[in-house]
Kinemage of the C-alpha trace (Angstrom):
@kinemage 1
@onewidth
@group {chain A} dominant
@subgroup {mainchain}
@vectorlist {calphas} color= white
{ca unk a 1} P -54.402 4.393 25.952
{ca unk a 2} L -51.658 7.016 25.435
{ca unk a 3} L -49.221 5.025 27.628
{ca unk a 4} L -50.010 1.927 25.653
{ca unk a 5} L -49.136 3.489 22.326
{ca unk a 6} L -46.043 4.936 23.996
{ca unk a 7} L -44.907 1.725 25.168
{ca unk a 8} L -45.725 -0.143 21.932
{ca unk a 9} L -43.601 2.717 20.037
{ca unk a 10} L -40.712 2.255 22.473
{ca unk a 11} L -40.665 -1.591 21.863
{ca unk a 12} L -40.988 -1.143 18.031
{ca unk a 13} L -37.946 1.269 18.232
{ca unk a 14} L -35.885 -1.500 20.047
{ca unk a 15} L -36.859 -4.031 17.491
{ca unk a 16} L -36.116 -1.599 14.567
{ca unk a 17} L -32.545 -1.018 15.859
{ca unk a 18} L -32.011 -4.708 16.060
{ca unk a 19} L -33.098 -5.135 12.550
{ca unk a 20} L -31.004 -2.148 11.432
{ca unk a 21} L -27.901 -3.488 13.218
{ca unk a 22} L -28.303 -6.855 11.483
{ca unk a 23} L -28.919 -5.355 8.106
{ca unk a 24} L -26.036 -3.035 8.434
{ca unk a 25} L -23.708 -6.094 9.217
{ca unk a 26} L -25.064 -8.087 6.293
{ca unk a 27} L -24.646 -5.229 3.737
{ca unk a 28} L -21.221 -4.028 4.848
{ca unk a 29} L -20.058 -7.546 4.901
{ca unk a 30} L -21.251 -8.001 1.444
{ca unk a 31} L -19.648 -4.853 0.268
{ca unk a 32} L -16.271 -5.760 1.745
{ca unk a 33} L -16.222 -9.287 0.242
{ca unk a 34} L -17.501 -8.079 -3.164
{ca unk a 35} L -15.481 -4.923 -3.377
{ca unk a 36} L -12.287 -5.468 -1.500
{ca unk a 37} L -11.908 -9.250 -1.835
{ca unk a 38} L -11.529 -9.449 -5.670
{ca unk a 39} L -9.040 -6.484 -5.530
{ca unk a 40} L -6.968 -7.996 -2.858
{ca unk a 41} L -7.007 -11.446 -4.652
{ca unk a 42} L -6.179 -9.814 -7.809
{ca unk a 43} L -3.068 -8.026 -6.463
{ca unk a 44} L -1.969 -11.041 -4.584
{ca unk a 45} L -2.087 -13.313 -7.748
{ca unk a 46} L -0.313 -10.748 -9.896
{ca unk a 47} L 2.204 -9.949 -7.198
{ca unk a 48} L 1.840 -6.170 -7.633
{ca unk a 49} L 2.487 -3.705 -4.926
{ca unk a 50} L 0.743 -0.387 -4.873
{ca unk a 51} L 3.190 0.956 -2.159
{ca unk a 52} L 6.936 0.935 -2.522
{ca unk a 53} L 7.897 -0.819 0.831
{ca unk a 54} L 11.479 -1.743 -0.042
{ca unk a 55} L 14.271 0.144 1.502
{ca unk a 56} L 16.400 2.505 -0.686
{ca unk a 57} L 19.472 0.161 -0.444
{ca unk a 58} L 19.540 -3.533 0.398
{ca unk a 59} L 21.816 -2.797 3.412
{ca unk a 60} L 19.705 0.011 4.773
{ca unk a 61} L 18.527 -0.067 8.411
{ca unk a 62} L 15.524 2.115 7.757
{ca unk a 63} L 12.816 2.514 5.275
{ca unk a 64} L 13.220 6.358 5.257
{ca unk a 65} L 14.532 8.164 2.243
{ca unk a 66} L 17.423 10.462 2.876
{ca unk a 67} L 16.963 14.060 1.798
{ca unk a 68} L 19.434 15.853 -0.425
{ca unk a 69} L 19.995 18.526 2.164
{ca unk a 70} L 19.691 21.475 -0.178
{ca unk a 71} L 17.588 24.352 1.298
{ca unk a 72} L 14.131 24.802 0.012
{ca unk a 73} L 12.674 28.291 -1.293
{ca unk a 74} L 9.043 28.922 -0.625
{ca unk a 75} L 7.890 27.750 -4.218
{ca unk a 76} L 9.409 24.263 -3.621
{ca unk a 77} L 8.150 24.159 -0.061
{ca unk a 78} L 4.509 24.724 -1.450
{ca unk a 79} L 4.818 22.100 -4.116
{ca unk a 80} L 5.260 18.935 -1.717
{ca unk a 81} L 4.665 16.320 -4.461
């Protein structure tokens, strides 16, 4: 009798894992399309950029910003932003 319950429990765990995987996919997909989708559409329609991706100069070969070259002291090095 104990073996029967053990087998039933193992099969139920397999079914429950399948249900969990399907539920997770549905909920995460819903959260993505409801949360991320409208925000992306809003920024696409308004043309806003949250990141400055333009090079410093139109003829620049890189997106890196040049440093001014002055040496930093410890106070400036601790304050990165």
